[in-house]
Rosetta silent file (secondary structure, phi, psi, omega in degrees, C-alpha in Angstrom):
SEQUENCE: MTPKQIQTELAKIARTKLKFTGDLNAGELGDKLDSVQQLTLVVAIEDHFEICLDPEDEAQIVDIADLIHLISSKLAQK
SCORE:     score description
SCORE:     0.000 S_00000001
   1 L     0.000  132.429 -178.540   12.788    4.364   12.137 S_00000001
   2 L   -79.799  159.859  176.592   16.484    3.883   11.410 S_00000001
   3 H   -56.906  -37.097  179.276   17.838    1.134    9.160 S_00000001
   4 H   -65.273  -40.640  178.087   19.363   -0.555   12.214 S_00000001
   5 H   -65.031  -41.044  177.781   15.992   -0.552   13.989 S_00000001
   6 H   -62.733  -43.333  179.534   14.326   -1.999   10.904 S_00000001
   7 H   -61.905  -40.424  178.190   17.005   -4.703   10.708 S_00000001
   8 H   -64.310  -42.989  178.220   16.452   -5.584   14.367 S_00000001
   9 H   -65.341  -38.936  177.726   12.703   -5.828   13.829 S_00000001
  10 H   -62.573  -40.774  178.172   13.215   -7.997   10.742 S_00000001
  11 H   -62.738  -40.667  177.431   15.380  -10.396   12.734 S_00000001
  12 H   -63.243  -44.110  179.309   12.645  -10.646   15.381 S_00000001
  13 H   -61.699  -45.074 -179.353   10.005  -11.288   12.732 S_00000001
  14 H   -62.134  -39.506  179.050   12.138  -13.980   11.090 S_00000001
  15 H   -68.571  -44.473 -174.465   12.702  -15.714   14.421 S_00000001
  16 H   -80.657  -42.344 -175.608    9.086  -15.613   15.570 S_00000001
  17 H   -85.327  -34.046 -175.436    7.183  -16.118   12.308 S_00000001
  18 H  -108.309   -8.734 -172.964    9.628  -18.347   10.423 S_00000001
  19 L    56.393   33.957 -177.393   11.540  -19.951   13.278 S_00000001
  20 L   -80.962  127.161 -178.591   14.578  -18.787   11.292 S_00000001
  21 L  -112.826   -0.135 -178.792   17.843  -19.182   13.156 S_00000001
  22 L   -78.665 -169.075 -178.327   20.237  -18.162   10.387 S_00000001
  23 L  -100.931  117.454  177.023   21.901  -14.851    9.661 S_00000001
  24 L   -92.060    4.502 -172.872   19.778  -12.293    7.807 S_00000001
  25 L   -79.480  -24.149 -175.450   22.591   -9.741    7.797 S_00000001
  26 L  -142.992  156.038  176.099   24.377  -10.740    4.598 S_00000001
  27 L    89.459  176.543 -177.958   23.747  -12.475    1.321 S_00000001
  28 E   -82.057  137.791 -179.430   20.737  -12.942   -0.867 S_00000001
  29 H   -64.566  -34.883  179.808   17.417  -13.612    0.820 S_00000001
  30 H   -61.180  -26.184  177.879   16.510  -16.170   -1.846 S_00000001
  31 H   -78.354  -21.074 -175.183   19.441  -18.280   -0.698 S_00000001
  32 H   -99.600  -29.375 -173.194   18.221  -18.241    2.897 S_00000001
  33 L  -124.173  138.570  173.551   14.445  -18.577    2.535 S_00000001
  34 L   -80.270  176.992 -173.143   12.267  -20.844    0.428 S_00000001
  35 H   -63.985  -36.700  178.457    9.243  -19.422   -1.417 S_00000001
  36 H   -67.315  -41.944  177.765    6.776  -20.183    1.393 S_00000001
  37 H   -63.823  -39.114  179.609    9.072  -18.528    3.937 S_00000001
  38 H   -63.260  -44.514  178.775    9.457  -15.507    1.653 S_00000001
  39 H   -64.240  -43.069  178.102    5.680  -15.113    1.355 S_00000001
  40 H   -60.878  -41.173  179.666    5.246  -15.550    5.102 S_00000001
  41 H   -64.745  -42.496  179.660    7.935  -12.937    5.708 S_00000001
  42 H   -60.515  -47.330  179.804    6.278  -10.446    3.337 S_00000001
  43 H   -62.141  -43.599 -179.952    2.910  -10.815    5.075 S_00000001
  44 H   -64.331  -38.837  177.841    4.526  -10.505    8.511 S_00000001
  45 H   -64.198  -46.195  179.680    6.438   -7.385    7.416 S_00000001
  46 H   -59.744  -43.499  179.607    3.287   -5.781    6.061 S_00000001
  47 H   -66.638  -45.914 -175.215    1.431   -6.511    9.300 S_00000001
  48 H   -66.771  -47.357 -175.810    4.253   -5.438   11.601 S_00000001
  49 H   -91.740   -4.419 -178.902    5.198   -2.208    9.858 S_00000001
  50 L    55.298   51.726  177.395    1.646   -1.481    8.617 S_00000001
  51 L  -129.241  169.328  176.816    2.799   -1.060    5.021 S_00000001
  52 L  -121.767  122.762  177.494    1.847   -2.647    1.704 S_00000001
  53 L   -98.673  122.063  179.317    4.503   -4.237   -0.471 S_00000001
  54 L   -81.879  155.250  177.512    3.585   -4.359   -4.143 S_00000001
  55 H   -55.591  -34.769  178.021    4.717   -7.235   -6.385 S_00000001
  56 H   -64.917  -37.172  177.808    6.944   -4.762   -8.224 S_00000001
  57 H   -63.972  -46.806 -176.600    8.576   -3.843   -4.913 S_00000001
  58 H   -61.941  -34.037 -179.347    9.156   -7.472   -4.008 S_00000001
  59 H   -66.099  -23.450 -178.723   10.824   -8.145   -7.369 S_00000001
  60 L   -85.349   -9.082 -176.517   13.494   -5.537   -6.542 S_00000001
  61 L   -85.148  118.691  176.767   14.512   -7.211   -3.270 S_00000001
  62 L  -110.916  -46.095 -177.520   17.690   -9.240   -3.577 S_00000001
  63 E  -132.496 -178.999 -175.118   19.273   -8.951   -0.151 S_00000001
  64 H   -63.528  -33.956  178.896   18.515   -7.659    3.322 S_00000001
  65 H   -63.558  -40.040  176.916   19.831   -4.171    2.480 S_00000001
  66 H   -62.489  -42.559 -179.415   17.275   -3.907   -0.350 S_00000001
  67 H   -64.819  -43.810  178.553   14.510   -4.997    2.005 S_00000001
  68 H   -61.751  -43.909  179.166   15.542   -2.503    4.687 S_00000001
  69 H   -62.268  -43.256 -179.848   15.664    0.301    2.104 S_00000001
  70 H   -63.323  -46.001  178.938   12.222   -0.637    0.770 S_00000001
  71 H   -61.635  -44.279  179.163   10.673   -0.737    4.245 S_00000001
  72 H   -59.252  -42.955  178.418   12.288    2.606    5.093 S_00000001
  73 H   -63.273  -44.163 -179.606   10.867    4.131    1.902 S_00000001
  74 H   -64.464  -40.306  178.933    7.387    2.767    2.600 S_00000001
  75 H   -65.765  -36.604  179.337    7.468    4.069    6.169 S_00000001
  76 H   -67.780  -26.753 -179.526    8.511    7.518    4.926 S_00000001
  77 H   -79.274  -14.981 -177.995    5.509    7.568    2.586 S_00000001
  78 L   -70.031    0.000    0.000    3.050    6.996    5.439 S_00000001
């Protein structure tokens, strides 16, 4: 799966699971999502992509590019 495909899927997840209407393309995720939304997003990502995100992984995510890279890495390990 390409980074662009992952980004498209993330936008879909954010819209359907979080009812998020903002822009996930730039900036820090912490500025866009509260802690409950972040947890909901993590669970939805794990379910959708069939991966497991460890707490150490989550701590490294600052922006959408970090998240896309992490998902891509996890998918490559499958």
